[in-house]
C-alpha positions in Angstrom: 14.5 219.5 22.9 16.8 219.4 19.9 18.5 222.8 19.4 20.3 224.0 16.2 22.0 227.4 17.4 23.0 227.3 21.2 26.7 226.9 22.0 27.6 223.7 23.8 28.7 225.2 26.8 25.2 227.1 27.2 23.0 224.6 25.7 21.9 222.9 29.1 20.9 226.2 30.6 19.3 227.5 27.2 17.3 224.2 27.1 16.1 224.7 30.4 14.9 228.1 29.8 13.3 227.1 26.5 11.6 224.3 28.0 10.2 226.4 30.5 9.0 228.9 27.9 7.5 226.2 25.7 5.5 224.8 28.7 4.0 228.3 29.1 3.3 228.4 25.4 1.6 225.0 25.5 -0.5 226.1 28.6 -1.8 229.0 26.5 -2.8 226.6 23.9 -5.0 224.4 26.0 -6.3 227.4 27.9 -7.7 229.0 24.6 -9.0 225.8 23.5 -10.8 225.0 26.7 -12.3 228.5 26.6 -13.4 227.9 23.0 -15.1 224.6 23.7 -16.6 225.9 27.0 -18.7 228.5 25.0 -20.5 225.3 23.2 -21.0 223.5 26.8 -24.5 221.8 26.9 -25.6 222.6 23.6 -25.6 219.1 22.6 -23.3 219.3 19.6 -20.1 217.3 20.1 -18.8 218.0 16.7 -19.1 221.7 17.2 -17.4 221.4 20.3 -14.6 219.4 19.0 -14.2 221.7 16.0 -13.8 225.0 18.0 -11.4 223.3 20.3 -9.3 222.2 17.3 -9.2 225.3 15.4 -8.3 227.3 18.3 -5.7 225.0 19.4 -4.2 225.1 15.8 -4.3 229.0 15.5 -2.7 229.5 19.0 0.1 227.2 18.4 1.0 229.4 15.5 2.4 231.7 18.2 4.6 229.1 20.0 8.1 229.3 19.1 8.6 225.8 18.0 8.9 223.3 14.7 6.2 221.1 15.9 4.9 217.9 14.3 1.7 216.1 15.3 2.7 212.5 15.9 -0.6 211.1 17.3 -4.0 212.7 17.5 -7.8 212.5 17.5 -9.9 212.4 14.4 -9.4 209.6 12.2 -11.5 207.2 14.1 -14.4 209.6 14.9 -14.2 211.4 11.6 -13.9 214.5 13.6 -12.2 217.8 12.8 -8.6 216.9 13.7 -5.0 218.2 14.0 -3.8 215.4 11.7 -0.9 213.2 12.0 2.1 214.7 10.4 0.6 218.1 10.3 3.3 221.0 11.1 2.5 223.4 13.6 4.3 226.5 15.5 5.5 229.6 14.2 6.5 230.0 10.7 8.6 233.1 10.7 12.0 233.6 9.2 14.0 232.6 12.5 12.1 229.3 12.7 15.4 227.5 12.3 16.3 228.4 15.8 13.2 226.9 17.3 13.3 223.4 18.8 12.0 220.3 16.9 9.1 219.0 18.9 6.9 215.9 18.4 3.2 216.6 19.8 0.4 214.0 20.9 -2.8 216.1 21.1 -6.6 215.6 22.1 -7.9 219.1 21.4 -11.0 218.0 23.3 -11.2 214.9 25.3 -14.8 214.1 26.2 -16.6 215.8 23.4 -19.8 214.1 24.7 -19.2 215.3 28.1 -18.7 218.8 26.7 -21.8 218.6 24.7 -24.0 217.5 27.6 -22.2 219.8 30.1 -21.0 216.6 32.2 -18.0 216.4 34.3 -14.5 215.4 33.1 -14.1 217.3 29.7 -10.5 218.5 29.1 -8.3 220.0 26.4 -4.9 218.3 26.6 -1.4 217.8 24.9 2.0 216.5 25.2 5.3 217.5 23.6 8.7 216.1 23.6 11.9 216.1 21.5 11.8 214.2 18.2 11.0 210.6 18.7 10.0 211.1 22.3 6.3 210.1 21.6 4.9 207.1 20.2 4.0 207.7 16.5 1.2 205.7 15.8 -2.5 205.7 14.1 -5.7 206.6 15.9 -6.7 203.2 16.8 -7.1 201.9 20.5 -4.8 200.8 23.2 -5.6 198.1 25.8 -4.0 199.3 29.1 -3.6 199.2 32.8 -2.7 202.4 34.6 -1.5 202.6 38.2 0.4 204.8 40.5 4.0 204.8 41.5 3.8 202.3 44.1 2.6 199.7 41.7 5.4 199.6 39.4 6.0 196.2 37.6 3.2 194.5 39.4 0.4 194.3 36.7 0.6 192.4 33.6 -2.0 192.8 30.6 -2.2 189.0 30.1 -2.6 188.0 33.8 -6.1 187.3 35.2 -7.8 190.4 36.5 -8.1 189.0 39.9 -4.1 188.6 40.3 -3.5 192.3 39.1 -5.9 193.5 41.6 -4.5 191.5 44.4 -1.0 192.8 43.2 -2.2 196.3 43.3 -3.9 195.9 46.7 -0.6 194.5 48.0 1.5 197.2 46.8 -0.8 199.8 48.3 -1.2 197.9 51.7 -5.0 197.6 50.9 -7.7 195.1 50.6 -8.7 194.2 47.2 -12.3 195.6 48.5 -10.7 198.8 49.2 -9.7 199.7 45.6 -11.5 201.8 43.2 -11.0 200.9 39.4 -12.1 203.4 36.7 -13.7 201.5 33.5 -15.1 203.1 30.5 -18.9 201.8 30.3 -18.5 200.1 27.0 -19.9 196.8 25.8 -16.2 195.5 24.9 -15.7 195.9 28.9 -18.4 193.6 29.9 -16.2 190.7 31.0 -13.7 193.0 32.4 -16.2 194.6 34.6 -17.7 191.2 35.6 -14.2 190.2 36.6 -13.4 193.3 38.5 -16.6 192.7 40.5 -16.0 189.0 41.2 -12.7 189.8 42.5 -14.5 192.2 45.1 -13.0 195.7 43.9 -15.2 198.5 43.5 -15.7 200.2 40.0 -16.3 203.6 38.8 -18.1 203.4 35.4 -17.5 206.6 33.3 -19.1 207.4 30.0 -16.1 209.1 28.5 -12.6 210.5 29.1 -10.3 207.9 30.9 -7.3 210.4 30.5 -8.1 212.3 33.7 -8.7 209.3 35.9 -5.5 207.9 34.5 -3.5 211.0 35.8 -5.4 210.8 39.0 -4.3 207.1 39.5 -0.7 208.5 39.8 -1.7 211.0 42.6 -2.2 210.3 46.1 -5.4 211.0 47.6 -7.5 211.1 44.6 -9.5 208.0 45.4 -8.6 206.4 42.1 -6.4 203.3 42.2 -6.2 202.1 38.7 -7.7 202.5 35.2 -8.3 199.3 33.3 -9.7 198.6 29.8 -9.2 199.9 26.1 -9.5 203.5 25.1 -8.2 205.7 22.3 -4.5 205.3 21.6 -3.9 209.0 21.6 -5.3 209.3 25.1 -3.0 206.5 26.1 0.1 208.2 24.7 -1.0 211.4 26.4 -1.4 209.2 29.8 1.9 207.9 29.4 3.3 211.3 29.0 1.6 212.4 32.2 2.8 209.4 33.9 6.6 210.1 33.1 6.1 213.3 34.8 4.3 211.8 37.8 6.5 208.6 38.3 3.5 206.5 37.5 3.3 203.2 35.6 1.2 201.5 32.8 1.3 198.7 30.4 -0.4 199.0 27.2 -0.9 197.1 23.7 -2.3 198.6 20.5 -5.8 197.1 19.4 -8.8 197.9 17.4 -6.9 199.0 14.3 -8.0 198.6 10.7 -6.0 196.6 8.1 -5.2 200.1 6.6 -3.8 201.4 10.0 -1.8 198.2 10.5 -0.1 198.7 7.0 1.0 202.2 8.0 2.4 201.1 11.2 5.8 200.0 9.9 6.3 203.5 8.5 5.6 204.8 12.0 8.2 202.8 13.5 6.1 200.1 14.8 7.7 196.8 14.2 5.6 194.4 16.4 1.8 195.3 16.6 1.5 192.9 19.7 4.3 194.7 21.5 3.3 195.4 25.1 4.4 198.9 25.9 5.3 200.9 29.3 5.0 204.4 29.9 8.7 204.7 29.0 7.9 203.0 25.7 4.8 205.2 24.7 6.7 208.3 26.0 10.3 207.7 25.9 11.3 211.5 25.7 13.6 212.9 28.1 12.2 216.5 27.7 8.4 215.9 28.1 5.9 218.6 28.5 2.3 217.8 29.5 -0.4 220.5 29.6 -4.2 220.2 30.1 -7.0 222.5 31.0 -10.4 221.7 32.4 -13.5 222.5 30.2 -16.1 220.9 32.7 -15.4 220.1 36.3 -13.7 217.1 37.4 -11.6 216.0 40.5 -8.5 217.6 39.1 -10.0 220.7 37.5 -12.8 223.2 38.3 -13.7 223.7 34.6 -14.1 227.1 32.6 -16.2 229.9 34.5 -17.2 232.7 32.7 -17.8 236.2 34.6 -18.7 239.6 33.6 -15.3 240.9 33.1 -13.4 237.7 31.9 -12.8 234.0 32.1 -11.2 231.8 34.7 -9.5 228.4 33.9 -8.0 225.6 35.9 -5.1 223.8 34.2 -2.2 221.3 34.9 1.2 221.8 33.4 4.3 219.5 33.9 7.8 219.7 32.5 9.7 216.5 33.2 13.3 217.3 32.8 13.0 220.6 34.9 10.7 218.9 37.7 7.7 221.3 37.5 4.3 220.2 38.3 2.0 223.2 38.6 -1.7 223.5 39.0 -2.4 226.8 37.4 -5.5 229.0 38.2 -5.7 231.7 35.7 -8.0 234.7 35.3 -8.3 236.0 31.8 -9.4 239.8 32.0 -11.3 241.5 29.4 -9.4 244.5 28.2 -11.3 247.3 30.0 -10.5 249.7 32.8 -13.5 249.0 34.8 -12.8 245.2 35.2 -13.7 243.8 38.7 -11.7 240.6 39.8 -13.1 238.3 42.5 -10.8 236.2 44.6 -11.9 232.5 44.9 
């Protein structure tokens, strides 16, 4: 992170300590947002779920010692409550000049429909980096292919689907028929789905939320070998940030943008709207922090669980530069002398 007060000799050590502290601050942000959203789970009101997650995330960010700027986030496309692009977040006290300058990509509630219906896969998520460490882009779409470390450089957005699947299978020492490809169930993916089936791979169609499967594709043993198709650009940048921490690989290209959004892109530093990005292009930062908490259950998270004396959350927090990848199980205890804590 960019620091303004540390002496040069102490900067590396201070940066490491600060990044660890910032990661824990970001963990508190996603945990609080997940708990707030979980109170609305199954009530059928996706806008309410998104609203409470957003406002809680904004409020808790005020306690994090940083000078944060939202560079890509949810809301414009869905006309949802949002942490808007360009919004300043973090503590606003007199000592603020000593805090690191941080760019943030955020989706306060990934899978709003999943939360509203009580379905698996809803999460709260954000990524942070030093300035210019995350792509600054409008809330449009990103066409992408996401794979794990073994498949670096073997997929191409413009290649036939069958060729990409064959290359993925060879890199994993598997047959194409053994692959599981996650695809959002959307009309725009009809040809992609047909091509995957024709090639012989298996498909896991999901109704919402392709960020968690993207993370899973970079982890051995999750049963997900690739994510294909177009989803939100904010989710794409967040996926890239996670992959930078996990040594995964992806290729992506902005799509589905409006004329107004395209006009804004040069001011955001996007010179070629047809550029094909890798994870390193989408999240080029050195000091990347990724934080996510499960709202509803998924292969990576148990989801928020309420009990009489508190709440239990399941989270993932990663800090690339210091090499920490933590799955965090937190019990948030109500302030009472008579609280009972159950193990497992």
